[in-house]
C-alpha positions in Angstrom: 13.7 -7.9 8.3 12.4 -8.4 5.1 15.6 -7.1 3.1 17.7 -9.8 5.4 15.4 -12.6 3.9 16.5 -11.4 0.2 13.5 -9.3 -0.8 13.7 -5.9 -2.3 11.8 -3.2 -0.4 10.6 0.0 -1.9 9.9 2.8 0.7 7.2 5.4 0.8 6.8 8.1 3.4 3.3 8.7 2.8 0.1 7.4 0.7 0.8 10.0 -2.2 4.2 8.8 -2.4 3.3 5.3 -2.0 0.9 5.4 -5.1 4.0 7.1 -7.0 6.0 4.3 -6.2 3.9 1.9 -7.2 3.1 3.6 -10.7 6.5 3.6 -11.2 7.6 0.0 -9.9 4.4 -1.9 -10.3 5.9 -4.7 -12.1 8.6 -5.3 -9.7 5.9 -5.3 -6.9 4.4 -8.4 -5.5 2.7 -7.1 -2.2 2.3 -3.5 -0.7 2.4 -3.6 3.1 0.7 -0.2 4.3 -0.9 1.4 7.5 -4.3 2.6 7.1 -3.1 6.1 9.2 -0.6 7.5 6.6 -0.1 11.4 6.0 -1.4 13.1 3.0 -3.8 10.3 1.9 -5.0 7.2 4.1 -3.9 4.0 3.6 -7.5 3.3 2.2 -7.6 5.8 -0.1 -4.1 4.5 -1.3 -5.2 1.0 -1.7 -8.4 2.6 -3.8 -5.6 4.1 -6.2 -3.2 1.0 -6.3 -6.3 -1.2 -7.3 -7.5 1.7 -10.3 -3.7 1.1 -11.5 -3.7 -2.4 -11.2 -6.7 -4.4 -9.9 -5.0 -7.5 -9.0 -2.2 -5.3 -6.5 -1.8 -7.2 -3.5 -2.0 -5.2 -0.3 -2.0 -6.1 3.7 -2.8 -3.4 6.1 -1.0 -2.9 9.2 -2.4 -0.9 11.6 -2.6 -0.1 15.4 -5.9 0.7 14.6 -8.9 -1.0 12.3 -12.1 0.2 12.1 -14.4 -2.9 10.9 -16.8 -0.6 9.5 -14.5 0.4 6.7 -15.3 -1.2 3.5 -12.4 -2.2 1.3 -14.8 -3.0 -1.6 -16.2 0.4 -2.5 
């Protein structure tokens, strides 16, 4: 859907790959869409690594489950 609207989409198959893709393309990435339940690295772990790379990174979590006790600021 995003591609059909003219957006460039980069795909990663797990959290570790997502971090690698972000490192390589961070200047091109305006927004990261991710799941909390990813293989190899959770979405929360991925988020923390992305914020280490770029504190201004914009991330939206998409998931069928979200624990309201998860603290994204720690």
